[in-house]
KOLZA-329756 format. One record per residue (C-alpha): x, y, z; residue in one letter. Coordinates in nm, 2 decimals. Each point is the difference from the previous one (the first is absolute). Layout:
// residues N
NODE      c1      c2      c3  residuo
NODE       X       Y       Z        a
...
***
This chain:
// residues 203
NODE      c1      c2      c3  residuo
NODE    9.79    7.99   10.14        m
NODE   -0.08    0.15   -0.33        k
NODE    0.26    0.26   -0.08        i
NODE   -0.26    0.27   -0.03        k
NODE   -0.10   -0.08    0.36        d
NODE    0.38    0.00    0.12        m
NODE    0.05    0.32   -0.15        l
NODE   -0.31    0.14    0.18        a
NODE    0.12   -0.13    0.32        t
NODE    0.34    0.13   -0.06        l
NODE   -0.11    0.35   -0.06        l
NODE   -0.27    0.01    0.26        n
NODE    0.23    0.14    0.27        d
NODE    0.28    0.15   -0.24        a
NODE    0.04    0.38    0.07        p
NODE   -0.15    0.22   -0.31        v
NODE    0.29    0.20   -0.17        l
NODE   -0.23    0.19   -0.22        g
NODE   -0.23   -0.01   -0.32        t
NODE    0.16    0.07   -0.32        f
NODE   -0.03   -0.03   -0.38        t
NODE    0.25   -0.26   -0.15        s
NODE    0.22    0.29   -0.12        a
NODE   -0.01    0.13    0.36        e
NODE    0.04   -0.32    0.17        l
NODE    0.31   -0.11   -0.18        f
NODE    0.17    0.34    0.05        r
NODE   -0.09    0.00    0.37        f
NODE    0.13   -0.37    0.05        a
NODE    0.32    0.07   -0.17        k
NODE    0.04    0.32    0.18        a
NODE   -0.04   -0.17    0.35        g
NODE    0.18   -0.35   -0.08        n
NODE   -0.35   -0.13    0.11        v
NODE   -0.11   -0.36    0.06        n
NODE   -0.36   -0.06   -0.03        g
NODE   -0.30   -0.10   -0.19        i
NODE   -0.22    0.22   -0.19        a
NODE   -0.37   -0.08   -0.10        v
NODE   -0.28    0.14   -0.22        t
NODE   -0.35   -0.13   -0.04        h
NODE   -0.26    0.05   -0.24        d
NODE   -0.31   -0.20    0.04        g
NODE    0.11   -0.37   -0.02        d
NODE    0.33    0.12   -0.15        r
NODE    0.32   -0.01    0.24        h
NODE    0.35    0.08   -0.07        l
NODE    0.28   -0.04    0.22        y
NODE    0.36    0.13   -0.03        l
NODE    0.28   -0.13    0.21        v
NODE    0.25    0.26    0.06        i
NODE    0.35   -0.11    0.12        v
NODE    0.27    0.26    0.08        n
NODE   -0.20    0.28   -0.19        g
NODE   -0.06   -0.22   -0.31        e
NODE   -0.30   -0.17   -0.13        a
NODE    0.15   -0.36    0.00        e
NODE   -0.33   -0.21   -0.01        g
NODE   -0.38    0.05   -0.10        a
NODE   -0.32   -0.19    0.05        i
NODE   -0.34    0.05   -0.17        y
NODE   -0.33   -0.15    0.09        f
NODE   -0.35    0.03   -0.17        d
NODE   -0.29   -0.22   -0.07        e
NODE    0.18   -0.19   -0.27        k
NODE    0.29   -0.11    0.21        g
NODE    0.36    0.12    0.10        e
NODE    0.30    0.15   -0.19        l
NODE    0.35    0.01    0.13        f
NODE    0.32    0.20   -0.05        g
NODE    0.05    0.16   -0.37        d
NODE   -0.37   -0.10   -0.10        k
NODE   -0.14    0.18    0.31        a
NODE    0.17    0.33   -0.05        v
NODE   -0.10    0.02   -0.35        m
NODE   -0.35    0.06    0.14        l
NODE    0.11    0.32    0.16        i
NODE   -0.18    0.30   -0.16        r
NODE    0.16    0.28    0.15        g
NODE   -0.29    0.14    0.18        q
NODE   -0.04   -0.20    0.27        e
NODE    0.03    0.11    0.37        k
NODE    0.23   -0.23    0.19        f
NODE   -0.01   -0.05    0.38        t
NODE    0.37   -0.04    0.12        l
NODE    0.03   -0.21    0.31        h
NODE    0.34   -0.02    0.20        d
NODE    0.09   -0.39    0.01        v
NODE    0.32   -0.15    0.14        q
NODE    0.27   -0.07   -0.24        k
NODE    0.01   -0.38    0.04        d
NODE   -0.35   -0.02   -0.05        l
NODE    0.00    0.20   -0.34        v
NODE    0.30   -0.21   -0.11        d
NODE   -0.21   -0.32    0.06        a
NODE   -0.30    0.13   -0.21        v
NODE    0.20    0.15   -0.26        a
NODE    0.16   -0.36   -0.04        m
NODE   -0.33   -0.14   -0.14        g
NODE   -0.09    0.30   -0.23        c
NODE    0.34    0.15   -0.13        r
NODE   -0.02    0.26   -0.25        v
NODE    0.26   -0.03   -0.26        f
NODE   -0.08    0.26   -0.28        d
NODE   -0.02    0.32    0.18        k
NODE   -0.05    0.21   -0.32        s
NODE   -0.39    0.03    0.04        h
NODE    0.08    0.13    0.36        l
NODE    0.22    0.27   -0.10        r
NODE   -0.24    0.09   -0.26        a
NODE   -0.22    0.10    0.27        n
NODE    0.22    0.23    0.19        t
NODE    0.01    0.27   -0.27        s
NODE   -0.21    0.29    0.15        y
NODE    0.11    0.35    0.03        e
NODE    0.20    0.12    0.30        l
NODE   -0.12    0.33    0.16        p
NODE    0.18    0.31   -0.14        e
NODE    0.19    0.18    0.25        f
NODE    0.04    0.38   -0.08        g
NODE    0.13    0.30    0.19        t
NODE   -0.05    0.14    0.35        r
NODE   -0.25    0.25   -0.12        s
NODE   -0.22   -0.30   -0.14        a
NODE   -0.04   -0.14    0.36        g
NODE    0.30   -0.23    0.01        i
NODE    0.21   -0.07    0.30        g
NODE    0.23   -0.20    0.19        h
NODE   -0.19   -0.21    0.26        l
NODE    0.19   -0.17    0.30        t
NODE   -0.17   -0.25    0.21        l
NODE    0.16   -0.12    0.35        v
NODE   -0.13   -0.30    0.13        v
NODE    0.02   -0.02    0.39        e
NODE   -0.11   -0.22    0.29        q
NODE   -0.03    0.15    0.33        d
NODE    0.19    0.30   -0.16        h
NODE    0.29   -0.24   -0.10        v
NODE    0.07    0.00   -0.38        p
NODE   -0.04   -0.34   -0.14        q
NODE    0.20   -0.12   -0.29        n
NODE   -0.08   -0.30   -0.24        g
NODE   -0.37    0.10   -0.02        i
NODE   -0.15   -0.02   -0.35        r
NODE   -0.18    0.33   -0.10        v
NODE   -0.22    0.03   -0.28        s
NODE   -0.20    0.33   -0.11        i
NODE   -0.32   -0.05   -0.18        r
NODE   -0.22    0.28   -0.19        k
NODE   -0.34   -0.06   -0.13        d
NODE    0.04   -0.38    0.04        g
NODE    0.34    0.02   -0.20        k
NODE    0.35   -0.08    0.17        i
NODE    0.22    0.29   -0.09        v
NODE    0.32   -0.09    0.20        g
NODE    0.13   -0.27    0.21        s
NODE    0.31   -0.03    0.23        d
NODE    0.16   -0.13    0.31        v
NODE    0.07    0.22    0.29        a
NODE    0.38    0.08    0.06        t
NODE    0.17   -0.02    0.35        q
NODE   -0.15    0.34    0.10        d
NODE   -0.35   -0.15   -0.10        g
NODE   -0.05    0.25   -0.30        s
NODE   -0.10   -0.06   -0.37        v
NODE   -0.04    0.27   -0.25        g
NODE   -0.23    0.06   -0.31        f
NODE   -0.06    0.27   -0.24        r
NODE   -0.35    0.03   -0.06        v
NODE   -0.27    0.24   -0.06        m
NODE   -0.16    0.19    0.29        y
NODE   -0.32   -0.18    0.11        g
NODE   -0.16   -0.29    0.24        n
NODE    0.17   -0.33   -0.01        y
NODE   -0.04   -0.34    0.16        d
NODE    0.32   -0.13    0.16        i
NODE    0.04   -0.38    0.04        i
NODE    0.25   -0.12    0.24        l
NODE    0.12   -0.34    0.04        q
NODE    0.22   -0.12    0.30        d
NODE    0.24   -0.29    0.01        r
NODE   -0.26   -0.21    0.15        n
NODE   -0.21    0.07   -0.33        q
NODE   -0.26    0.20    0.21        t
NODE   -0.17    0.26   -0.23        v
NODE   -0.08    0.36    0.14        t
NODE   -0.18    0.24   -0.21        t
NODE    0.02    0.38    0.06        r
NODE   -0.17    0.32   -0.19        r
NODE    0.21    0.32   -0.04        i
NODE   -0.02    0.33   -0.15        k
NODE    0.32    0.12   -0.19        f
NODE    0.01    0.37   -0.08        d
NODE    0.28    0.25   -0.02        e
NODE   -0.02    0.06    0.38        s
NODE    0.03   -0.39    0.09        r
NODE    0.32   -0.15   -0.20        s
NODE    0.09   -0.20    0.30        k
NODE   -0.28   -0.22    0.16        i
NODE    0.06   -0.26    0.32        i
NODE   -0.20   -0.31   -0.04        l
NODE   -0.03   -0.19    0.34        e
NODE   -0.05   -0.36   -0.02        l
***
């Protein structure tokens, strides 16, 4: 089986964690210690990034001219791509990364330099949001919780023993991405304002 077909088969049933620019992808992956494979397509151009323990450890590039692996593949990242990140078991991503290892990560780091949101005062619409993850009204610890605004991940954390995580963010609507220990991904839509600083999310 060609490696391109193998990757397609591997990702076919893998849960999607979200769609990100390269900068957002690296930040999200590192914050959540993610294992997975991110892919972007542009016509006949296909680029895969292999994420191990939150770091981009491998890369594979395909186009009509052939294949590139590792350092040569990451040199083709333009910084404007939209990557779809799939959650993949660690033993599988380790195996894929072995064949396309990235040794020089300076080009990857160059793509992570983007401006973070400026957090102001309470009067500017900033508050502390507490999310509590429950199942059948029982708090769930160890759940990975990511908060996304306008397609950008603005925070990621793991629920504590009481099922809670906290973020200091602007008031508004957010998508919440929940990932349990079985790698099952659930999304919720919330509205955060001054009257709702604590929100319970049922799995």
